[in-house]
SETORSE-437277 format. One record per atom (N, C-alpha, C, O, CB): residue in one letter; y, z negated, x negated. Coordinates in steps of 0.05 Angstrom, whole numbers, padded with zeros to 5 digits, always signed. Atoms other than C-alpha are relative to their C-alpha. Glycine has a CB too. Layout:
REM residues N
AYZX...
REM end
This chain:
REM residues 257
X-00024+00000-00016X+00000+00000+00000X+00025+00000-00017X+00045+00014-00011X+00000-00024+00019X-00023+00002+00017X+00049-00019-00055X-00009-00007-00028X-00026-00024-00032X+00020-00021+00011X+00006+00007+00028X+00046-00020-00131X+00012-00026-00008X+00005-00038-00028X+00009+00022-00019X-00013+00025+00006X+00090-00081-00129X-00015-00024+00011X-00010-00047+00003X+00028-00001+00011X+00018+00021-00010X+00038-00121-00091X-00028+00012+00000X-00033+00030+00016X+00008-00011+00028X+00027-00011+00003X-00034-00109-00110X-00021-00017+00014X-00018-00041+00016X-00007+00003-00030X+00023+00015-00012X-00098-00127-00073X-00025+00010-00013X-00031+00034-00016X+00000+00004+00031X+00026-00006+00012X-00166-00131-00106X-00020-00017+00014X-00016-00040+00020X+00000-00005-00030X+00022+00015-00012X-00232-00151-00074X-00022-00003-00021X-00032+00016-00032X-00010+00014+00025X+00022+00006+00018X-00283-00185-00118X-00022-00014+00017X-00019-00037+00023X+00009-00018-00025X+00020+00009-00020X-00346-00193-00075X+00015-00007+00026X+00028+00010+00038X-00016-00025-00011X-00014+00007-00025X-00319-00233-00016X+00024-00018-00005X+00032-00034+00012X-00019-00014+00020X-00024+00014+00007X-00259-00262-00052X+00023+00021-00003X+00020+00040-00018X-00003-00016-00027X-00023-00017+00002X-00191-00228-00044X+00020-00011-00020X+00024-00035-00021X+00013+00004+00027X-00021+00008+00019X-00137-00229-00098X+00025+00017+00006X+00025+00041+00004X-00010+00004-00029X-00026-00013-00003X-00064-00213-00083X+00017-00007-00024X+00019-00030-00032X+00014-00010+00027X-00016+00004+00024X-00020-00203-00144X+00028+00011+00005X+00031+00035+00011X-00013+00014-00024X-00027-00009+00000X+00056-00199-00143X+00005+00014-00027X+00002+00001-00048X+00021-00024+00005X+00001-00017+00024X+00066-00143-00193X+00027+00012-00008X+00031+00036-00009X-00020+00023+00004X-00026-00009+00011X+00138-00141-00218X+00006-00018-00024X+00026-00032-00024X+00023-00002+00022X-00004+00019+00022X+00131-00178-00284X+00027+00003-00014X+00037-00017-00024X-00022+00003-00020X-00026-00003+00014X+00195-00148-00313X+00022-00013+00016X+00043-00019+00005X+00006+00030-00003X-00020+00014-00017X+00233-00180-00254X-00010-00028+00007X-00002-00039+00027X+00005+00016+00025X+00012+00026-00005X+00193-00245-00259X-00013-00001+00029X-00013-00022+00042X+00020-00023-00003X+00014-00003-00025X+00156-00220-00197X+00017-00008+00024X+00007-00017+00045X-00025-00017+00000X-00018+00005-00023X+00217-00228-00152X-00009+00017+00023X-00016+00041+00019X+00030+00006-00008X+00012-00012-00023X+00196-00210-00082X+00020+00018+00015X+00041+00008+00023X-00011-00021+00019X-00016-00018-00017X+00225-00149-00046X-00007-00005+00029X-00028-00017+00035X-00003+00029-00009X+00007+00003-00028X+00228-00147+00029X-00026+00015+00007X-00041+00007+00024X+00023+00011+00018X+00025-00015-00005X+00173-00094+00027X-00024-00016-00009X-00045-00015+00004X+00001+00027-00016X+00023+00016+00010X+00128-00141-00013X-00007-00021+00021X-00031-00027+00025X+00007-00013-00027X+00006+00020-00021X+00135-00194+00041X-00016+00013+00023X-00034+00002+00034X+00026-00012+00011X+00013-00014-00022X+00114-00142+00093X-00029+00007-00007X-00047+00006+00009X+00015+00025+00008X+00027-00007+00009X+00054-00120+00052X-00018-00025+00000X-00041-00024+00008X+00000+00013-00028X+00014+00026-00001X+00033-00193+00044X-00008-00006+00029X-00030-00014+00034X+00016-00023-00013X+00005+00005-00028X+00039-00201+00119X-00023+00018+00011X-00039+00009+00026X+00025+00004+00017X+00020-00019-00010X-00004-00139+00131X-00028-00008-00009X-00047-00005+00007X+00007+00028-00009X+00027+00009+00009X-00061-00166+00089X-00008-00025+00015X-00032-00028+00022X+00001-00006-00030X+00006+00024-00016X-00057-00233+00125X-00009+00008+00028X-00028-00003+00039X+00024-00019+00002X+00007-00009-00027X-00060-00196+00192X-00028+00012+00000X-00044+00008+00019X+00020+00021+00010X+00027-00012+00002X-00122-00157+00169X-00021-00022-00003X-00043-00019+00007X-00001+00019-00023X+00019+00022+00003X-00156-00222+00149X-00003-00014+00027X-00025-00021+00035X+00009-00021-00022X+00001+00013-00026X-00138-00253+00216X-00016+00015+00021X-00030+00004+00037X+00028-00006+00010X+00014-00016-00019X-00165-00195+00256X-00028+00009-00010X-00042+00024+00004X+00016+00025+00008X+00026-00004+00012X-00226-00191+00210X-00006+00029-00008X-00029+00036-00013X-00021-00010+00019X+00004-00027+00011X-00215-00119+00190X-00002-00001-00030X-00012+00017-00043X+00023+00019+00009X+00004+00006+00028X-00212-00148+00120X-00016-00026-00001X-00006-00047+00004X+00028-00003-00015X+00019+00022-00002X-00273-00193+00116X-00004-00013-00028X-00020-00003-00043X-00027+00009+00012X+00003+00015+00025X-00265-00242+00058X-00003-00030+00006X+00004-00038+00028X+00024+00005-00020X+00005+00028-00004X-00283-00315+00049X+00021-00018-00014X+00023-00041-00006X-00028-00007-00010X-00021+00014+00014X-00227-00337+00002X+00022+00019-00008X+00017+00043-00012X-00011-00016-00025X-00022-00016+00010X-00158-00312-00019X+00014-00014-00022X+00022-00037-00020X+00019+00007+00023X-00016+00010+00023X-00124-00322-00086X+00027+00016+00000X+00027+00040+00003X-00015+00004-00027X-00026-00013+00003X-00049-00308-00093X+00011-00007-00028X+00010-00030-00035X+00020-00010+00022X-00009+00004+00028X-00020-00299-00163X+00022+00019-00007X+00029+00037+00009X-00023+00002-00020X-00021-00018+00009X+00034-00265-00203X-00008+00013-00026X-00023+00001-00042X+00026-00015-00004X+00007-00014+00024X+00028-00213-00258X+00015-00012-00024X+00038-00022-00021X+00007+00030+00002X-00012+00011+00024X+00042-00237-00329X-00002-00030-00001X-00014-00042+00016X+00028+00009-00002X+00002+00029+00003X+00051-00307-00354X+00027-00014+00003X+00029-00038-00003X-00011-00006-00027X-00026+00012-00002X+00125-00319-00340X+00007-00009+00028X+00025-00026+00031X+00021+00020-00009X-00008+00008-00027X+00126-00325-00265X-00023+00006+00020X-00037+00026+00018X+00025+00015+00009X+00015-00005-00024X+00085-00332-00202X+00017+00018+00018X+00008+00040+00024X-00007-00027+00015X-00020-00016-00013X+00145-00307-00164X+00026-00015+00000X+00028-00037+00009X-00008+00008+00030X-00026+00013+00003X+00218-00322-00178X+00018+00006+00023X+00040+00017+00020X+00013+00008-00026X-00016-00003-00024X+00243-00320-00107X+00002+00029+00010X-00012+00047+00001X+00027-00010-00005X-00005-00026-00011X+00268-00262-00066X+00019+00016-00018X+00038+00004-00029X+00012-00003+00029X-00017-00017+00016X+00300-00203-00103X+00028-00001+00012X+00032+00007+00036X-00011+00029+00000X-00028+00005-00010X+00375-00218-00096X+00013+00026+00010X+00029+00025+00028X+00017-00012-00022X-00012-00025-00008X+00392-00144-00089X-00005+00005+00030X+00010+00020+00043X-00010+00023-00016X+00005-00004-00029X+00361-00147-00019X+00020-00013+00018X+00021-00006+00041X-00027-00011+00006X-00020+00014-00017X+00417-00192+00005X+00028+00013-00001X+00046+00005+00013X+00003-00028-00009X-00027-00011+00005X+00475-00147-00017X+00013+00011+00025X+00037+00010+00028X-00002+00022-00021X-00011-00012-00024X+00483-00115+00051X+00002-00020+00024X+00009-00013+00046X-00016+00023+00009X-00002+00020-00021X+00480-00180+00091X+00029-00005+00008X+00046-00010-00009X-00013-00027-00009X-00027+00004-00010X+00542-00186+00135X+00000-00017+00026X+00019-00032+00030X+00013+00026+00004X-00001+00011-00027X+00523-00211+00204X-00019-00023+00004X-00036-00029-00013X-00007+00022+00020X+00019+00022-00007X+00489-00270+00237X-00028+00010+00002X-00047-00003-00006X+00009-00014+00027X+00027-00010-00003X+00430-00226+00254X-00013+00007-00026X-00037+00005-00029X+00001+00025+00018X+00012-00004+00027X+00421-00206+00181X-00012-00026-00010X-00035-00026-00020X+00022+00010-00019X+00009+00026+00010X+00414-00280+00164X-00024-00009+00016X-00045-00017+00005X+00022-00020+00002X+00022+00009-00017X+00370-00298+00223X-00024+00017-00002X-00047+00008-00002X+00009-00002+00030X+00022-00018+00003X+00328-00236+00216X-00016-00005-00025X-00041-00004-00025X+00009+00029+00000X+00014+00005+00025X+00312-00252+00144X-00017-00026+00002X-00040-00026-00006X+00020-00003-00024X+00015+00025-00001X+00292-00324+00157X-00022+00001+00021X-00043-00012+00017X+00019-00023+00008X+00022-00003-00019X+00251-00304+00218X-00023+00016-00013X-00046+00010-00008X+00010+00015+00026X+00021-00014+00015X+00215-00254+00174X-00015-00019-00018X-00040-00018-00019X+00012+00023-00016X+00013+00019+00017X+00201-00309+00124X-00018-00018+00015X-00041-00023+00007X+00021-00016-00015X+00016+00018-00016X+00176-00356+00178X-00025+00015+00010X-00047+00003+00012X+00016-00011+00023X+00023-00015-00010X+00131-00300+00205X-00020+00004-00022X-00044+00000-00018X+00010+00027+00012X+00018-00005+00022X+00102-00282+00138X-00014-00025-00009X-00039-00026-00013X+00015+00013-00024X+00012+00026+00009X+00091-00354+00116X-00018-00011+00022X-00038-00024+00016X+00022-00020-00007X+00018+00010-00022X+00063-00371+00185X-00026+00015+00000X-00047+00002+00006X+00014+00004+00026X+00026-00015+00002X+00011-00316+00177X-00017-00010-00022X-00041-00015-00019X+00006+00030-00003X+00015+00010+00022X-00009-00341+00109X-00011-00028+00006X-00034-00034+00000X+00018-00001-00026X+00008+00027-00007X-00012-00412+00134X-00022-00001+00021X-00038-00019+00022X+00024-00016+00010X+00019-00002-00022X-00054-00390+00194X-00028+00010-00009X-00046+00010+00008X+00011+00017+00022X+00026-00012+00008X-00110-00358+00153X-00022-00021+00002X-00019-00044-00006X+00002+00011-00029X+00022+00019-00003X-00177-00391+00170X-00017-00004-00025X-00036-00019-00024X-00018+00009+00023X+00016+00002+00025X-00203-00384+00099X+00016-00015-00021X+00041-00018-00019X-00007+00028-00011X-00015+00014+00021X-00185-00424+00036X+00018+00019-00015X+00011+00042-00021X-00020-00012-00020X-00019-00015+00015X-00123-00399+00001X+00008-00016-00025X+00013-00040-00023X+00025+00007+00017X-00005+00013+00026X-00110-00415-00073X+00023+00015-00014X+00022+00039-00018X-00025-00001-00017X-00021-00011+00016X-00045-00404-00111X-00006-00005-00029X-00009-00028-00037X+00028-00012+00008X+00004+00002+00029X-00056-00390-00185X+00026+00005-00013X+00036+00028-00014X-00023+00021-00011X-00028-00001+00008X+00011-00405-00217X+00004-00002-00030X-00007-00020-00043X+00015-00023+00014X-00011+00002+00027X+00042-00391-00284X+00030+00002+00002X+00041+00019+00017X-00012+00023-00018X-00028-00003+00003X+00115-00402-00300X+00016-00006+00025X+00010-00024+00040X+00006+00027-00009X-00019+00004-00022X+00171-00396-00249X-00014+00003+00027X-00027+00024+00032X+00024+00018-00002X+00010-00001-00028X+00151-00411-00177X+00022-00011+00017X+00022-00035+00024X-00028-00017+00003X-00025+00009-00012X+00217-00414-00142X+00007+00016+00025X-00003+00038+00030X+00023+00002-00020X-00009-00014-00024X+00250-00396-00076X-00022+00009+00018X-00040-00007+00025X+00018+00023-00007X+00021-00011-00017X+00206-00350-00035X-00027-00003-00013X-00047-00006+00002X+00006+00029+00005X+00025+00004+00014X+00152-00356-00088X-00011-00028+00004X-00034-00032+00009X+00002+00006-00029X+00007+00028-00005X+00152-00432-00081X-00009-00004+00029X-00027-00019+00034X+00023-00019-00007X+00008+00003-00029X+00149-00425-00005X-00028+00011+00005X-00043+00000+00020X+00021+00015+00017X+00027-00011-00002X+00088-00380-00011X-00021-00019-00011X-00042-00024+00001X-00002+00028-00013X+00019+00019+00013X+00053-00428-00059X-00004-00025+00017X-00026-00035+00019X+00010-00007-00028X+00002+00024-00016X+00069-00486-00013X-00017+00005+00025X-00028-00014+00036X+00028-00008+00009X+00016-00006-00023X+00033-00450+00044X-00030+00002-00007X-00047+00002+00011X+00009+00026+00012X+00028-00002+00008X-00031-00443+00004X-00013-00028+00001X+00000-00048-00001X-00002+00012-00029X+00015+00025-00003X-00085-00496+00011X-00001-00015-00027X+00001-00040-00027X-00028+00005+00010X+00003+00012+00026X-00092-00509-00064X+00018+00015-00020X+00022+00039-00018X-00030+00001-00009X-00017-00012+00021X-00047-00497-00124X-00011-00008-00028X-00013-00032-00034X+00030-00010+00004X+00009+00004+00027X-00073-00489-00195X+00022+00011-00019X+00031+00033-00015X-00028+00014-00005X-00023-00008+00015X-00020-00485-00249X-00004-00004-00030X-00018-00022-00039X+00025-00014+00009X-00001+00004+00029X-00010-00475-00324X+00022-00020-00006X+00038-00028+00012X+00005+00027-00014X-00019+00021+00006X+00033-00525-00361X+00029+00009-00002X+00047-00007-00008X-00008-00013-00026X-00028-00010+00000X+00095-00480-00359X+00012+00004+00028X+00031+00018+00031X+00002+00025-00016X-00010-00003-00027X+00104-00485-00284X+00028-00012+00003X+00034-00033-00008X-00020-00013+00020X-00026+00010-00009X+00174-00493-00256X+00003+00006+00029X+00006+00029+00037X+00024+00012-00017X+00001-00004-00029X+00173-00504-00181X+00025-00011+00013X+00033-00034+00008X-00026-00014+00011X-00023+00011-00015X+00232-00511-00134X+00016+00021+00014X+00010+00045+00015X+00017-00015-00019X-00018-00017-00015X+00289-00483-00094X+00028-00006-00010X+00043-00021+00002X-00003-00006+00031X-00026+00007+00013X+00351-00482-00139X+00024+00013+00014X+00043+00021+00000X-00001+00008-00028X-00020-00015-00014X+00394-00451-00085X+00027-00013+00002X+00048+00000+00006X-00009+00006+00028X-00026+00014-00001X+00448-00505-00085X+00017+00006-00024X+00041+00002-00024X-00005-00030+00002X-00016-00007+00024X+00468-00482-00155X+00000+00030-00006X+00011+00038-00026X-00010-00015-00024X+00002-00029+00006X+00452-00408-00150X+00012+00017+00023X+00033+00029+00020X-00029+00008-00004X-00008-00019-00021X+00459-00372-00083X+00016-00012+00023X+00033+00002+00034X-00025+00012+00012X-00016+00012-00022X+00487-00422-00033X-00012+00007+00028X+00003+00004+00048X+00028+00009-00001X+00012-00004-00027X+00438-00404+00023X-00016-00025+00007X-00010-00046-00004X-00020+00025+00000X+00015+00024-00008X+00389-00452+00057X-00028+00008+00010X-00033+00032+00013X+00015-00015+00023X+00027-00005-00011X+00317-00459+00081X+00000-00004+00030X+00016-00019+00041X-00020-00019-00013X+00003+00003-00029X+00296-00452+00153X-00013-00028+00005X-00024-00040-00013X-00018+00022+00012X+00013+00025-00007X+00273-00514+00190X-00030+00001-00004X-00043-00019-00011X+00007-00008+00029X+00029-00004+00004X+00202-00486+00188X-00007-00005-00029X-00027-00018-00034X-00008+00027+00009X+00006+00004+00029X+00204-00483+00112X+00005-00029-00009X-00009-00039-00026X+00016+00019-00017X-00005+00028+00006X+00235-00552+00108X-00024-00017+00008X-00031-00036-00006X+00026-00010+00014X+00022+00016-00009X+00178-00579+00149X-00025+00004-00017X-00040-00015-00022X-00007+00007+00029X+00023-00005+00018X+00126-00546+00104X+00003-00016-00026X-00016-00028-00036X-00002+00030-00006X-00005+00014+00025X+00159-00576+00042X-00003-00030+00005X-00014-00045-00012X+00027+00006-00011X+00002+00029-00005X+00166-00645+00074X-00028-00009+00004X-00035-00031-00004X+00017-00007+00025X+00029+00007-00002X+00092-00644+00092X-00013-00001-00027X-00029-00019-00032X-00014+00020+00018X+00012-00002+00026X+00074-00625+00021X+00010-00021-00019X-00005-00034-00034X+00003+00027-00012X-00012+00016+00021X+00123-00666-00020X+00010-00027+00011X+00015-00045-00005X+00023+00014-00012X-00013+00023-00012X+00149-00719+00029X+00029+00006+00004X+00041+00022-00012X-00004-00025-00018X-00028-00006-00006X+00218-00720+00059X+00019-00008-00023X+00038+00007-00029X+00009-00014+00025X-00018+00010+00021X+00250-00760+00002X+00000+00019-00024X+00022+00026-00034X-00008-00028-00009X+00000-00018+00023X+00227-00714-00054X+00010+00028+00008X+00022+00042-00008X-00029+00002-00011X-00011-00025-00009X+00243-00652-00012X+00030-00001-00001X+00043+00018-00010X-00010+00007+00028X-00029+00004+00001X+00314-00679-00004X+00010+00001-00029X+00030+00013-00035X+00008-00026+00014X-00007+00001+00028X+00316-00693-00078X+00002+00027-00013X+00022+00034-00025X-00021-00017-00015X+00000-00026+00014X+00297-00624-00103X+00020+00020+00012X+00030+00037-00002X-00028+00012-00001X-00020-00018-00012X+00342-00588-00053X+00028-00008-00007X+00045+00010-00013X-00004+00000+00030X-00028+00009+00006X+00404-00630-00067X+00006+00002-00029X+00027+00011-00037X+00004-00028+00010X-00005-00002+00029X+00396-00635-00142X-00005+00028-00011X+00005+00034-00033X-00018-00020-00015X+00006-00028+00008X+00370-00563-00147X-00016+00000-00025X-00016+00020-00040X+00026+00015-00004X+00016+00001+00024X+00323-00586-00202X-00028+00013+00005X-00036+00018+00028X-00003-00029-00009X+00026-00012-00002X+00255-00555-00217X-00021-00020-00009X-00018-00035-00029X-00001+00025-00017X+00022+00018+00006X+00190-00594-00217X-00018+00012-00021X-00026+00035-00020X-00017-00007+00026X+00017-00009+00022X+00149-00589-00281X-00028-00012+00003X-00033-00027+00021X+00012-00006-00027X+00029+00005-00005X+00075-00599-00292X-00007-00029+00003X-00023-00036+00020X-00015+00012-00023X+00008+00028-00001X+00071-00674-00304X+00007-00012+00028X-00010-00025+00040X+00013-00017-00022X-00008+00010-00026X+00110-00690-00241X-00016+00014+00022X-00025+00001+00042X+00030+00004+00005X+00015-00015-00020X+00074-00635-00202X-00028-00012+00004X-00037-00013+00027X-00002+00030-00008X+00027+00013-00002X+00007-00668-00217X+00002-00027+00012X-00014-00034+00029X-00013-00002-00028X-00002+00027-00010X+00031-00738-00203X+00006-00002+00029X-00002-00022+00042X+00021-00015-00016X-00007+00001-00028X+00057-00721-00134X-00019+00016+00017X-00016+00018+00042X+00028+00009+00005X+00019-00015-00015X-00001-00677-00114X+00009+00028+00008X-00004+00042+00024X-00007-00014+00024X-00009-00027-00005X+00040-00613-00112X-00020+00020-00012X-00027+00040+00000X+00028+00005-00012X+00020-00016+00014X-00009-00583-00162X-00026-00015+00000X-00027-00039-00007X+00009+00007-00029X+00026+00013-00001X-00083-00598-00154X-00013-00003-00028X-00026-00022-00034X-00019+00015+00018X+00011+00000+00027X-00102-00581-00226X+00019+00014-00019X+00031+00034-00012X-00028+00012-00001X-00014-00014+00022X-00067-00564-00291X-00022+00013-00018X-00039-00001-00028X+00018-00020-00017X+00021-00015+00014X-00108-00510-00326X+00013+00020-00019X+00036+00029-00014X-00019+00014+00020X-00009-00020+00020X-00100-00463-00385X+00001+00028+00013X+00020+00043+00008X-00017+00001-00025X+00002-00027-00013X-00121-00402-00343X-00003-00004+00030X-00025-00006+00040X-00024+00016-00012X+00002+00005-00029X-00103-00412-00269X-00017+00020+00015X-00030+00013+00034X+00028+00000+00011X+00015-00021-00014X-00134-00346-00248X-00030-00004-00003X-00045-00002+00016X+00009+00028-00009X+00029+00004+00005X-00201-00360-00281X-00010-00025+00016X-00032-00024+00027X-00005-00004-00030X+00008+00024-00015X-00203-00430-00250X+00000+00006+00030X-00017-00005+00045X+00019-00023-00007X-00001-00007-00028X-00183-00401-00182X-00025+00015+00008X-00036+00009+00030X+00025+00017+00006X+00025-00015-00006X-00242-00353-00184X-00024-00019+00000X-00041-00018+00018X-00005+00022-00020X+00022+00020+00001X-00289-00410-00204X+00000-00017+00025X-00021-00022+00036X+00003-00017-00025X-00002+00016-00023X-00263-00453-00148X-00008+00014+00026X-00022+00004+00043X+00028-00011+00003X+00007-00015-00024X-00269-00398-00096X-00030+00006+00002X-00041+00008+00023X+00016+00027+00000X+00029-00003+00000X-00341-00386-00117X-00013-00024+00014X-00033-00021+00028X-00011+00004-00029X+00010+00024-00013X-00353-00457-00095X+00008-00001+00030X-00009-00007+00047X+00011-00025-00015X-00010+00003-00027X-00310-00456-00032X-00012+00019+00020X-00015+00013+00043X+00030+00003+00000X+00011-00020-00019X-00340-00393-00003X-00028-00008+00010X-00038+00004+00029X-00001+00027-00014X+00026+00010-00009X-00406-00431+00004X+00003-00022+00020X-00017-00032+00030X-00016-00009-00023X-00004+00022-00019X-00375-00484+00049X+00001+00011+00029X+00004+00035+00033X+00026-00015-00006X+00002-00008-00028X-00379-00483+00125X+00027+00012+00010X+00047-00002+00010X-00007-00025+00018X-00025-00013-00007X-00327-00433+00149X+00014-00011+00024X+00038-00013+00025X-00004+00029+00003X-00013+00011-00024X-00316-00463+00218X+00013-00027-00005X+00034-00033+00006X-00021-00002+00022X-00012+00026+00008X-00303-00532+00188X+00026+00004-00014X+00046-00009-00008X-00019-00016-00017X-00024-00006+00015X-00252-00503+00140X+00022+00010+00019X+00045+00002+00018X-00005+00021-00022X-00019-00012-00018X-00219-00462+00195X+00012-00021+00019X+00036-00021+00024X-00013+00023+00016X-00010+00020-00019X-00215-00520+00244X+00018-00021-00013X+00038-00029-00002X-00024-00014+00013X-00017+00019+00014X-00188-00568+00192X+00028+00011-00006X+00048-00003-00002X-00014-00008-00026X-00026-00012+00007X-00134-00520+00170X+00017+00004+00025X+00041-00002+00025X-00005+00027-00013X-00015-00005-00024X-00114-00502+00241X+00010-00026+00013X+00033-00028+00023X-00017+00015+00021X-00009+00026-00010X-00111-00575+00263X+00024-00011-00015X+00043-00020-00003X-00022-00020-00002X-00022+00008+00016X-00065-00592+00205X+00025+00017+00005X+00047+00007+00006X-00007+00000-00030X-00022-00018-00006X-00022-00531+00219X+00013-00007+00026X+00038-00007+00028X-00009+00030+00001X-00011+00007-00026X-00014-00551+00292X+00016-00026-00002X+00037-00029+00011X-00022-00003+00021X-00015+00026+00003X+00007-00622+00272X+00027+00006-00013X+00047-00005-00003X-00016-00019-00018X-00025-00005+00013X+00060-00595+00225X+00019+00016+00018X+00043+00009+00020X-00004+00016-00026X-00017-00016-00017X+00085-00543+00274X+00011-00016+00023X+00035-00012+00031X-00016+00024+00011X-00010+00017-00022X+00090-00594+00330X+00023-00017-00009X+00041-00022+00007X-00023-00017+00011X-00020+00017+00011X+00132-00638+00286X+00026+00014-00007X+00047+00002-00012X-00010-00015-00024X-00023-00016+00009X+00180-00581+00270X+00014+00015+00022X+00028+00035+00017X-00009+00019-00022X-00012-00014-00022X+00202-00561+00339X+00029-00009+00004X+00035-00025+00022X-00016-00004+00027X-00028+00006-00001X+00277-00566+00327X+00016+00025-00005X+00005+00044-00017X+00008-00023-00020X-00017-00024+00003X+00334-00516+00328X+00015+00000-00027X+00026-00021-00035X+00020+00002+00023X-00014-00001+00026X+00363-00493+00261X+00015+00025-00005X+00024+00030-00028X-00020-00005-00022X-00013-00026+00005X+00393-00424+00271X+00029-00003-00009X+00039+00012-00026X-00001+00017+00025X-00028+00004+00008X+00464-00452+00265X+00003-00005-00030X+00023+00002-00042X+00012-00022+00017X-00001+00006+00029X+00449-00477+00195X-00004+00024-00017X+00010+00028-00037X-00021-00021-00007X+00005-00025+00015X+00422-00410+00172X+00025+00018+00001X+00034+00028-00019X-00024+00015+00012X-00024-00016-00003X+00483-00373+00200X+00023-00011-00017X+00037+00004-00030X+00008+00002+00030X-00022+00013+00015X+00531-00423+00169X-00001+00007-00030X+00019+00013-00042X-00001-00030+00003X+00003-00006+00029X+00503-00410+00099X+00001+00029-00007X+00016+00038-00024X-00026-00012-00011X+00003-00028+00007X+00485-00337+00099X+00024+00017+00006X+00028+00038-00006X-00024+00012+00014X-00024-00016-00006X+00550-00312+00129X+00025-00012-00013X+00048-00004-00007X+00005+00001+00030X-00023+00014+00013X+00594-00356+00084X+00011+00016-00024X-00003+00033-00035X-00008-00028-00009X-00011-00010+00025X+00641-00336+00028X-00016-00009-00024X-00019+00005-00044X+00030-00008-00002X+00015+00011+00023X+00600-00381-00017X-00025+00016-00005X-00033+00019-00029X-00007-00029+00006X+00024-00015+00005X+00537-00340-00006X+00006+00026-00014X-00009+00034-00032X-00014+00006+00027X-00008-00025+00014X+00573-00276-00026X+00007-00007-00030X-00001+00008-00048X+00025+00013+00013X-00007+00008+00027X+00600-00313-00087X-00025-00007-00016X-00027+00000-00040X+00019-00024+00000X+00026+00006+00013X+00530-00339-00103X-00014+00024-00010X-00024+00025-00032X-00017-00016+00018X+00013-00025+00008X+00501-00270-00104X+00015+00014-00022X+00002+00023-00042X-00002+00019+00024X-00016-00013+00021X+00558-00241-00145X-00004-00014-00027X-00007-00001-00047X+00030+00001+00008X+00002+00016+00024X+00553-00297-00195X-00028+00003-00012X-00031+00005-00037X+00006-00029+00005X+00028-00002+00010X+00477-00292-00200X-00004+00026-00014X-00015+00027-00036X-00020-00003+00023X+00003-00027+00011X+00479-00217-00213X+00016+00003-00025X+00009+00019-00043X+00006+00021+00020X-00017-00002+00023X+00536-00225-00263X-00007-00021-00022X+00005-00021-00043X+00029-00004+00008X+00010+00021+00018X+00499-00284-00297X+00023-00018-00008X+00027-00024-00032X-00012+00013-00025X-00021+00020+00005X+00559-00331-00290X-00003-00023+00020X-00019-00021+00039X+00028+00014+00003X+00001+00023-00018X+00569-00398-00256X+00017+00006+00025X+00040+00015+00023X+00011-00025-00015X-00015-00005-00024X+00589-00392-00183X+00023-00020+00004X+00022-00043-00005X-00018-00001+00024X-00023+00017-00007X+00656-00420-00159X-00001-00006+00030X+00008+00011+00046X+00027+00013-00009X+00004+00006-00028X+00640-00455-00093X+00027-00008+00013X+00043-00021+00001X-00020-00022+00003X-00023+00007-00015X+00694-00462-00040X-00006-00016+00026X+00012-00028+00038X+00015+00026+00008X+00007+00015-00024X+00655-00494+00017X+00007+00014+00025X+00012+00001+00046X+00012-00027-00001X-00006-00015-00024X+00670-00439+00066X-00013+00028-00001X-00010+00044+00017X+00030+00002+00005
REM end
């Protein structure tokens, strides 16, 4: 479907690779749609696999967020809401898969990449991981309420608040201590394959029911309105300044409007 997102099937294990290593695997809008299409095929069983691994090409990044150039034409409320609804749809599909999903992470795992990794059931990482959402010091946008609820479930509300407000990145020792990363390994992809060999022998209905029950609990807890927050950030002068500064590799000058 796309050379920027690759799919490989190894027996009944699927491997999705974000394949833009020169751009630290920054995700284009098309890549999100291709990811969604594979999830839909797994859900409707036209793609019959027992486990899914998600990883990034090279050793510098799992995925360093959404490609900033995709935001350059954003002007309206619908641009902002449409993007976040797309994110919620894609992540919701990944989260809804009835099979085990494993993120094999090297290097930067930020923004949209961190959101994808957070939706996976298990995360295996090398010791150079940097996980987070540094948007308060880079772009000046925000996360949807759905993504906030996913992070709060994974990290706890206090640590989610911490990394969003400080804009810091979580490294391997902390990631292990808080359960963000299940294992620190030299070769995340090799360990992911080994783990999936084990997981594909487990009872599929038990795995599917456990995952769906947990998803329903999280989703039920996140039934709140947040569109006004998205519009406030994405249509602001600060968001335009954040993009310009990011692309020019300079520090943004925030105005709070």
